[in-house]
N, C-alpha and C positions, 0 to 999 in steps of 0.2 A: 656479322652474327647478331641476330635480334636478341632482345632482352629475354623473351620466352625461351629461345634456344639455349641461352646461357643458363637459365633456370633449370631446363631439362637436364643438362650435363651436370650441373651442381647436385641435383637430386639423385641422379644416377650414381655419382661418386659417393654420396652419403649412403645410398642403399647398398652398394657393393662393399662399402666399409662396415656395414652393419650398424650405422649410426642414424638412419632415417627413422623419424617418428611415424606413427600411423597416419597422422594428418599429412605429412610430407609424401608418403606413399600414395595417398589418395590424390594429392595435388599432381604428382608425377603422372598418374594414370589419366587424369583429365587433360593435362598438357599434351600427352601423346595422342589423345583423341583429337585435340584441337590442331595439332601440328604433326600430321602423319609423316611428313617429309623427314622428321628426325628419327623415325623408326629404324632405318637401316643402320645408322651409326650405333644406335642403342643395341641392336641385334649383335653387332660386332663386339661391343663391350660385354654383353651378356655371354657371348660365346667363349671369351677368354677367361672370365672369372678370376683375373689375376691383377686387378687394379691395385697398385701399391698405395698404402696409406702414407700420408704426409703430415704427421702430427707435430713435427718439429719445425715446419716451415721451410724444409729443404726443397729445392726445385727438382721436380720429377723430369727425367729425361724421357719424354714421351716417345720419341722415335725409337730409341734403343729398346724401350719396353715393348713397343709394337713388334719389332723384329724378333725379340726373344719369345713373344707370345704367339707368333705366327704358326709354329708347329702345333700348339694346342688348339688353335682355331681350325687348322686342317683336320686334326683328329676328330674334333667335335662335329665338324660339318662334312667330313669325309671328302675333302677336296684334294686334287692332285697338287703336287709341288708346282707353283707358278713358274719356277725357273725352267721346268721341263714341259711346259705347255706347248703343244704343237700348233701350227698356224690355223688348223681347223677347229681347235678347242675354243669354247666360248670365251669372250673377252671379259666376262663377269668376274673371273678369278683374279685377273690383274686389277680390275676395278676394286674388288674386295680388299686386296692387299693395300691399295692406295687409301681406301676408306678406313681400314684398320689403323694405318699410320696417322691419318688425320684425326680419327677418334681418340687415339692415344695421346696425341699432342694436345687436343682440346681438353681431355681429362686431366692431363698433367697441369695445364694452365689453370683449369678450374680449381684444382686442389690447392694451388698456391695463391689464388685470388685474395682470400682474406688477409694473408700475410703481406702481399704486395700493396693492397689498398692501405693497410695500416701504416706501412713503412713510408708510403708516399704522401700520407696525409689526406688522401681522397676520402669522400664519404663512404661509409660501409653500411650495407644492409645486413643485419644480424637476425637470424631465425633460430631460436632455441625453444624447443618444445612448442608451447602454445603462445609464444611471444614474438612479435615482429618489431624490431627497432630500426628506424632509419635515422642515421646521423645527419647533422646539419650539412647543407650543401648538396643533398641528393634527393631523388624522388624515385619511387619504384611502384610497380603494380604486381598483384598476385591474385590467385583464386583461393578463397577459403574452402574448407572441407565441404560446405553445403552448396558450393557452386557460386557463391556471391563473389563478384569481382570487386577488389578494393585497391585504390591508389593511395599510397602513404607519402606524405610530404616530409621534408627534412626536419629533423629535430622532433620526431614523433614516435610514439610507442603504442602498439595495439596488442591486446592480449585477449584470450578467450579460454573458457573452461574445457575440461576433458569431455564433458557431455554436450558439447556444442551442437553436434549433428542430431543426436537422438533425444536431447533434452531441450533446454532453452537456448535459442540462438542469440547469445548475448556476448557483446564485445565491450571492452573497456578501452577508452581512448584518451591519451594525453598528447595533444598536438592537433594535426590536421589530417583528415582522410576523406576521400570521396568514395561512395558506395553505389554499386549497381546490384541490388539485392535480388537473389533468386527467390521467386514466389514460393511460399509454403504457408497456406492459411492456418494450418494446424500448429505451426511453430512461428509466431511473430518474431521478427528480427529486432533486437534492441541494441542501441549504442548508449553506453553509460559514460558520462563525464563527471567531474566533481559536482556540478550544480545543475546539469540538465540531462534528463533521460529521454531518448528518442525511440519511439516504437513505430515499426512499419510492417507491412505485409509483403510488399514488393514494389520497389521504387528506386529512383536515382536521386541522391542528395549528397551534400557536402557539409562536413562539420569541422569547425575550427575552434579548438579548445586548448590552447597552450597554457600550461600553468604559468602564472605570473602576469598574463595579459589582463586578467580581471574581467574578461568578457568571453562569452560563447556565441558563435555565429553558426546558424544553420540555414542553408540555401536548398530549397526543394526544386528539382528540375522536372520530375514527373512523379505521378502517383499521389500519395497522401501520407503524411506523418503526424504523429502526436508527440508534442514536446512537453515534458513535465519539468517546470522550472522551480528551483529552490534558491532562496537567498540566505545570507548569514543570519537573518533575523528569525528563521524558522518558517517563513511564509512560503507558500507554494501555489502554483497555478498551472493548469493544462491549456495548451494552445494547439489548435489544429491548423496545419499549414496546407495551403493549396499550391499547385505548381506555379512557379514564377515568384514565389514569396521568399523574402529573406528575413529571418528573425535574428536580432542582435539583443543579447541579454547581459546587462551589466550587473553581475551578481554581488558586486561590492557596494552597490547603491544602498545607502543607509536609511532611506525613506521607505515609502511604500514599494512593494515589489513591482507594481505597474510602472513606477518611475524609471526603472531600469530596462524596460522593454521597448524595443523599436521594431516595427514591422515596415518593410519597404518592398517595392517591386523590382524584379530583375528580369532580364531576358534569358530564358533557358538556352537559346541558340547562341548567344553572345554574352556569356557571363564571366565577368572578371574574377569572381570568386573561385571559379574552377579552371581558369586559364593555366594554372600551374601544372595541370595534368598534361598539357601540351608543351611543357617546359617554357612557359611564358609567365613572367611576373607582371601583372597588370594592376594599376592603381589609379584612382580618380579622387582628387581633393583629399588626399591622405596626409594627415599631419606627419611631419618629419620624424617625430619620436616613434610613431607606429610603423612608418615605412622603414625606419632603421631596424626594428625588430624583424621585419620581413627580410630585409637585406642580410641580416646576420644569419638567418636560417637558410637563405638562398645561397649565400657565398661562403658560409662557415667562417664568419669573422665576428669580431666584437667591436661595436661602435659606441663611442662616448662623445658627449657634447661638452665643450668647454663653456659655451654660452647657452644657457637654458632658453633664451629667447628664440633660438633657432628651432626649438622642438615643436613649435606650433605652426611653422611655415607649411603651407599646403603644396602638394605636388601631384601632378597627373602625368602618366606616361606608361611605357611598357618596355620590359627588357626580356631578351631571350638568350642570345649567344654572347652578350657583352660580358667582359670581365668586370670585377668590382671597380677597378680604376676607371674604366670607360663609363660605367654606370654613374659614378660620382661626378665625373666631368659633365655628363649630360644634365645632371641635376643642378650643377653650378650655373647653367645657362638661365634657369628660372630664378634662382636665388643665389646671390653672391655669398660664397663661403670658401674657406680653404680647409685642407685636411693634411694630416701627416699619417703615414702608414708604417708600422713596424711589425712585419710579419702579418699575423692575422688581427692585430690590434690597430684600430683606426680612431684618431682623435679629430673631431670636427670643430672648427672655429669660425666665427663670423668674420667676413672679409673686412679689413680695415680700409676706411675711405681715405 
């Protein structure tokens, strides 16, 4: 099952429980347009109108519920009892019964997903009203009410106002997200972080602005964006980015604002800053202290250094399906160090000669 299919069933469950927000209903409508193959199961769920709520985290017996709901489905769709179908009758009725059971099982699973994820310690994507929160260790994508596609990295939060579609298309970001903005010249799209505001009309770009990093990074893949920078000293400056440019802004810089600005070139077709969208963590000449932060968000762990001299060691590489232990062993090839792990807590030491 794809991520979008899971999202369809999740939104259906929320809609039938009466808990879906207007933005979620619009998202469901768009997903059904993009994935018409999900329509049949959705029809089955709509026909029964008896999806049980699971507010206490109890597992729903989807198959039992499907069997119980079959009579109401027959009545609503005026179908004959499938047990009495003659050989000449269409096979669609039996297929419908099969799909009803499958849909019910899926719905039952979807209802329990938030509870199962929390109990297992796996990353959770939380959507409440106009807020999207992705816990460390996960990545997810979704479509905003205006049609903008957004990918949210682990340890990030994205929020937007109630007037997002009809008023200012403005989102507030803590963490990292990549955007493919739906064009709308009358309503420019804005991304606000603590120290950088980004204004676009229609484009693809990535923003990394985790609280505590002391830096905001913006990579433009296509189109054009305007970045308004502000530092702690009250200075501000606007910078226009062209495709293939990366802006790094150290807003903790105590000198002139320009001293905290770095502009560099990237390849939009092979960009390490957006590799996380394909579930790849790519890094080049990255200091260990900064790479450790990325690893913490990627694997949902906490990394500490016993020897501060290790923090400036540089690493280059890429991880995708590796576990945290495998990733650290790969890094040990470049720089000798040892580590101990206690659950999600990792302590790194310099290797003794």
